[in-house]
C-alpha positions in Angstrom: -81.1 111.1 -34.6 -78.0 111.7 -32.5 -75.0 109.9 -34.1 -72.3 110.7 -31.6 -71.6 112.2 -28.2 -70.8 115.9 -28.3 -68.5 117.7 -26.0 -71.4 119.3 -24.2 -72.9 116.0 -23.2 -69.8 114.6 -21.7 -70.3 115.7 -18.1 -71.9 112.4 -17.5 -71.9 109.1 -19.4 -74.2 106.5 -18.0 -73.6 106.5 -14.3 -70.1 107.8 -14.7 -69.2 111.5 -13.8 -66.8 112.5 -16.6 -63.7 114.7 -16.0 -60.9 115.9 -18.3 -59.7 114.2 -21.4 -56.4 112.4 -20.6 -55.5 110.7 -24.0 -56.4 110.5 -27.6 -55.7 107.8 -30.3 -56.6 107.2 -33.9 -60.0 105.8 -33.0 -61.0 107.1 -29.5 -60.6 109.7 -26.8 -60.0 108.7 -23.2 -61.5 110.6 -20.3 -60.9 110.4 -16.5 -64.2 109.7 -14.8 -65.7 108.6 -11.5 -67.9 105.7 -10.7 -70.1 107.0 -7.9 -71.6 103.6 -7.1 -68.2 102.4 -5.7 -66.3 105.7 -5.5 -63.7 104.5 -8.0 -61.7 106.5 -10.6 -62.0 104.9 -14.0 -61.0 105.7 -17.6 -63.7 105.9 -20.2 -62.7 105.3 -23.8 -65.1 106.9 -26.2 -65.2 106.3 -30.0 -64.6 109.5 -32.0 -67.8 111.1 -33.3 -66.6 111.1 -36.9 -66.1 107.4 -36.8 -69.5 106.5 -35.5 -71.1 106.9 -38.9 -68.8 104.0 -40.1 -70.3 100.7 -38.9 -67.0 98.9 -39.4 -65.3 101.2 -36.9 -68.2 100.9 -34.5 -68.2 97.1 -34.8 -64.4 97.0 -34.4 -64.6 99.1 -31.3 -67.3 96.9 -29.8 -65.2 93.8 -30.6 -62.4 95.4 -28.6 -64.7 95.7 -25.6 -65.9 92.0 -25.8 -62.3 90.7 -26.4 -60.6 92.8 -23.7 -63.5 92.3 -21.2 -62.9 88.5 -21.3 -59.3 88.9 -20.1 -58.3 89.0 -16.4 -54.6 89.1 -15.9 -52.3 91.2 -13.6 -50.3 92.5 -16.6 -53.4 93.5 -18.7 -55.5 96.6 -18.0 -58.9 95.5 -16.7 -62.2 96.3 -18.6 -65.0 97.1 -16.2 -68.0 98.0 -18.4 -69.2 98.5 -22.0 -72.1 100.7 -23.1 -73.4 103.4 -25.4 -73.8 107.1 -24.9 -76.4 108.0 -27.4 -75.1 106.3 -30.5 -71.5 106.4 -29.4 -70.0 103.2 -27.8 -67.7 103.5 -24.8 -65.6 101.3 -22.7 -64.9 101.8 -19.0 -61.6 100.5 -17.8 -59.0 100.6 -15.0 -57.5 104.1 -14.8 -53.7 104.1 -15.0 -52.0 107.4 -14.4 -48.6 106.0 -15.2 -45.9 106.5 -17.8 -45.9 104.3 -20.8 -42.8 102.4 -22.2 -43.0 104.8 -25.1 -42.5 107.7 -22.7 -39.4 106.1 -21.2 -37.9 105.3 -24.7 -38.5 109.0 -25.8 -36.6 110.2 -22.8 -33.7 108.0 -23.8 -33.8 106.1 -20.5 -31.6 103.1 -20.5 -32.9 100.0 -18.9 -30.7 97.4 -17.4 -30.6 93.9 -18.9 -32.4 92.6 -15.7 -35.1 95.1 -16.2 -35.5 94.2 -19.9 -35.8 90.6 -19.0 -38.3 91.2 -16.2 -40.5 93.4 -18.5 -40.2 90.8 -21.3 -41.3 87.9 -19.1 -44.4 89.8 -17.9 -45.3 90.7 -21.5 -44.8 87.2 -22.7 -47.1 85.8 -20.0 -49.8 88.5 -20.6 -49.8 87.8 -24.3 -49.9 84.1 -23.7 -53.0 84.5 -21.4 -54.8 86.5 -24.2 -53.7 84.2 -27.0 -55.0 81.1 -25.2 -58.4 82.8 -25.1 -58.3 83.4 -28.9 -57.4 87.1 -28.6 -54.7 88.7 -30.6 -53.7 92.3 -29.7 -52.4 93.3 -33.2 -51.0 96.6 -31.9 -48.3 95.7 -29.3 -46.1 98.8 -29.1 -44.3 100.8 -26.3 -47.2 103.3 -26.1 -49.6 100.5 -25.3 -47.4 99.2 -22.4 -47.9 101.1 -19.0 -45.1 100.9 -16.4 -46.2 100.5 -12.8 -43.9 101.4 -9.8 -41.2 102.7 -12.0 -40.3 99.8 -14.3 -41.1 96.9 -12.0 -44.5 95.9 -13.4 -46.1 96.4 -16.8 -49.7 96.4 -18.0 -50.7 96.0 -21.7 -53.5 98.3 -22.6 -55.5 99.4 -25.7 -56.7 96.2 -27.3 -57.8 98.8 -29.9 -57.8 96.4 -32.9 -57.9 93.1 -31.2 -60.1 90.4 -32.5 -61.5 87.1 -31.3 -60.0 84.4 -33.5 -62.8 81.9 -32.5 -65.6 84.2 -33.7 -67.1 83.2 -37.1 -69.3 86.3 -37.5 -69.0 88.8 -40.3 -67.8 91.5 -37.9 -64.3 90.0 -38.0 -61.5 92.0 -39.5 -61.0 90.6 -43.0 -57.7 89.1 -44.1 -56.1 91.7 -46.3 -56.8 94.6 -44.0 -53.6 96.1 -42.5 -54.0 97.3 -38.9 -51.6 98.3 -36.3 -48.6 100.6 -35.8 -46.3 99.9 -38.8 -43.0 100.2 -36.9 -43.8 97.2 -34.7 -46.1 95.1 -36.9 -45.2 91.7 -38.1 -44.3 90.8 -41.7 -47.6 88.8 -42.2 -49.6 91.8 -40.8 -47.7 94.2 -43.1 -48.6 92.0 -46.0 -52.3 92.2 -45.1 -52.5 88.5 -44.2 -54.5 86.9 -41.4 -52.5 86.8 -38.1 -52.3 84.9 -34.9 -50.6 85.2 -31.6 -47.2 84.9 -33.2 -47.6 88.3 -34.8 -47.8 89.8 -31.3 -44.6 88.0 -30.4 -42.8 89.5 -33.4 -43.9 93.0 -32.0 -42.6 92.0 -28.7 -39.2 91.1 -30.2 -39.1 94.6 -31.9 -39.7 96.2 -28.5 -37.0 94.1 -26.7 -34.5 94.9 -29.5 -35.2 98.6 -29.0 -34.8 98.3 -25.2 -31.5 96.5 -25.5 -29.9 98.6 -28.3 -31.6 102.0 -28.0 -32.3 101.7 -31.8 -35.5 100.8 -33.5 -35.4 97.4 -35.2 -37.1 98.9 -38.2 -36.7 102.7 -38.8 -37.8 104.8 -41.6 -40.0 107.9 -42.0 -41.3 106.4 -45.3 -44.1 103.9 -44.7 -43.4 101.9 -47.9 -39.7 101.7 -46.9 -40.6 100.7 -43.3 -43.0 97.9 -44.6 -40.2 96.7 -47.0 -37.8 96.5 -44.1 -40.2 94.6 -41.9 -41.0 92.1 -44.6 -37.5 91.6 -46.1 -34.6 93.0 -44.0 -33.2 91.9 -40.7 -32.2 94.7 -38.3 -28.4 94.9 -37.4 -27.3 92.2 -35.1 -27.5 93.1 -31.4 -23.9 92.2 -30.8 -22.8 94.9 -33.3 -24.6 97.6 -31.2 -24.3 96.1 -27.7 -21.3 93.7 -27.6 -21.8 92.8 -23.9 -25.5 91.9 -24.3 -26.1 88.2 -23.1 -25.8 85.8 -26.0 -28.9 83.9 -24.9 -31.0 87.1 -24.9 -29.7 88.0 -28.3 -30.8 84.7 -29.7 -34.3 85.0 -28.1 -34.8 88.4 -29.8 -33.5 87.2 -33.1 -35.9 84.3 -33.0 -38.8 86.6 -32.1 -38.0 88.7 -35.2 -37.9 85.7 -37.6 -39.8 86.7 -40.8 -41.7 83.4 -40.9 -44.1 82.8 -38.0 -43.3 79.2 -37.8 -39.6 80.1 -37.1 -40.5 82.2 -34.0 -41.5 81.1 -30.6 -45.0 79.6 -31.0 -46.4 80.9 -27.6 -45.9 83.7 -25.2 -45.2 81.1 -22.5 -42.3 79.8 -24.5 -40.9 83.3 -24.7 -41.5 83.9 -20.9 -39.7 80.6 -20.0 -36.7 81.4 -22.2 -36.4 84.9 -20.8 -36.8 83.5 -17.3 -33.9 81.1 -17.8 -31.7 84.1 -18.9 -32.8 86.0 -15.8 -31.9 83.1 -13.6 -28.5 82.8 -15.2 -27.9 86.5 -14.8 -28.9 86.3 -11.1 -26.4 83.4 -10.6 -23.6 85.4 -12.3 -24.3 88.3 -10.0 -24.3 86.1 -6.9 -21.1 84.5 -7.9 -19.6 88.0 -8.5 -20.7 89.0 -5.1 -19.1 86.1 -3.4 -15.8 86.8 -5.1 -15.7 90.2 -3.4 -15.4 88.4 0.0 -12.6 85.9 -0.8 -10.2 85.5 2.1 -6.6 86.8 2.0 -5.3 83.3 2.2 -7.3 82.3 -0.9 -6.2 85.4 -2.7 -2.4 84.6 -2.0 -3.0 81.0 -3.1 -4.6 82.3 -6.3 -1.7 84.7 -6.9 0.9 81.9 -6.3 -1.0 79.6 -8.6 -1.2 82.2 -11.3 2.6 82.9 -11.1 3.3 79.2 -11.4 0.8 78.9 -14.3 2.6 81.8 -16.1 6.0 80.2 -15.8 4.6 76.9 -16.9 2.9 78.5 -19.8 6.0 80.3 -21.1 7.9 77.0 -20.8 5.3 75.2 -22.8 5.3 78.0 -25.4 9.1 77.6 -25.9 8.8 73.8 -26.3 5.9 74.3 -28.6 7.8 76.6 -31.0 10.7 74.1 -31.2 8.4 71.2 -31.8 6.3 73.2 -34.2 9.2 73.8 -36.5 10.0 70.1 -36.7 6.3 69.2 -37.2 5.8 71.9 -39.8 8.8 70.6 -41.8 7.4 67.1 -41.7 3.9 68.2 -42.7 5.3 70.2 -45.7 7.4 67.2 -46.8 4.4 64.9 -46.5 2.1 67.3 -48.2 4.5 68.0 -51.1 4.8 64.2 -51.7 1.0 63.8 -51.6 0.5 66.7 -53.9 3.0 65.4 -56.5 1.3 62.0 -56.3 -2.1 63.5 -57.0 -0.7 65.6 -59.9 0.9 62.4 -61.4 -2.4 60.5 -61.1 -4.4 63.3 -62.8 -1.9 64.5 -65.4 -2.9 62.2 -68.1 -6.8 62.8 -67.8 -6.1 66.5 -67.6 -3.8 66.6 -70.7 -6.3 64.5 -72.7 -9.2 66.5 -71.4 -10.9 63.3 -70.2 -12.6 64.5 -67.1 -14.6 61.4 -66.2 -11.7 59.4 -64.6 -10.7 62.7 -62.9 -14.1 63.2 -61.4 -14.2 59.5 -60.3 -10.8 59.9 -58.7 -11.9 63.0 -56.7 -15.2 61.5 -55.8 -13.5 58.3 -54.5 -11.1 60.4 -52.5 -14.0 62.4 -50.9 -16.0 59.3 -50.1 -13.0 57.6 -48.5 -12.2 60.7 -46.5 -8.7 60.8 -48.0 -8.9 64.6 -48.5 -10.7 67.3 -46.7 -10.2 69.6 -49.7 -9.0 68.7 -53.2 -9.3 70.8 -56.4 -8.1 69.9 -59.9 -8.0 72.6 -62.6 -7.1 72.9 -66.2 -4.4 75.2 -67.5 -6.9 78.1 -67.5 -7.4 77.6 -63.8 -11.0 76.4 -64.4 -12.0 73.8 -61.7 -12.7 70.4 -63.4 -13.2 68.3 -60.2 -13.4 69.1 -56.6 -14.5 67.8 -53.2 -16.8 70.8 -53.1 -19.2 70.5 -55.9 -20.1 74.2 -55.9 -16.5 75.0 -57.1 -16.7 72.9 -60.4 -16.8 75.0 -63.5 -15.6 78.2 -61.7 -12.3 80.0 -61.8 -10.1 78.6 -59.0 -9.4 81.0 -56.0 -7.5 79.8 -52.9 -9.6 79.2 -49.8 -10.3 82.3 -47.7 -7.6 83.0 -45.2 -5.0 80.8 -46.9 -1.5 82.2 -46.3 1.6 81.0 -48.4 4.2 79.3 -46.1 6.5 77.8 -48.8 7.3 78.6 -52.4 9.3 76.3 -54.8 9.7 76.0 -58.5 6.9 73.3 -58.9 5.1 73.6 -55.6 3.4 76.3 -53.4 2.2 75.4 -49.9 -0.4 77.4 -48.0 
């Protein structure tokens, strides 16, 4: 019994005339072929011979064909046919002689924000289309995203480990089996849990992060370390790497990379809509910038005159401000000093007798009435006994962050 297709038998598979091998993955090899019935170039994906003896691999490969064959979307590679060559299953699909997003990233090509948004919108809509049909890709990564016409259009390919969520047969991938490319997989997938479409959206977030920053969201050559990062660590904030990246886009990517699936966008359509709003906002900004280039000379002179008046007015206001500020500051310090001494007088007896109940009631009443935004009472060892911020009680007192001394007297310090 023949278990798998051999190299010698690959001149023809079914009705297809097979040419050279054009790609190879962990599970299959891809060949260029010709469909003589309609004179069309196609790609044939053939399961590797050594995997054909494993029924789980064969079943998974066939699941891919059934799942991907049910999808028809302009941003997803089309599946034409499914069959067997001997005992080796194969899939015939649209032939795409194009660069992958992985190729672009490996060349350190920098995409514009507009290009990133455009690609993200297409990927979000494509994934939403698949997810609505119960299909989860489970291996969304740059190498599985093909770029058409430069970087104008994308197509997702290689639903190599996709599964039909609605299927109840025993051929499903069991929960607890980790599949996918570790660098882009979701925390729940890394933990070996069952996944849904939100796992693909996490992978999309990791791709958008890399396109924006030029850095991988999770990066380690050690698989265990990589899995730990994905499950427990957030990547550096985009603003620290690309300060001028649109704030709205940063928030979208951060939400996609949320560790918990229910904290992410729930559908690809939501992602596409959010990215489309950012694209519209960017287009508006560019349009306004273009209009500014053609402002008339009269408007420019008016703007310059207005600016000069504004500068004079601003300096005048600053001078007045500093004069008034000194007066107001003195009044505030006098008022604050009187208030501080009043509080000290009211709390002195309970503090000296170490009876903290009246003190706590006093501070609680002050907090509830809104008399103080911040009030702390300590003992002689500077241990906080009562405070408007409950977390400070029982701890050594430290001044609020950023407090700067402005006055020092024998019995009073003001900050």
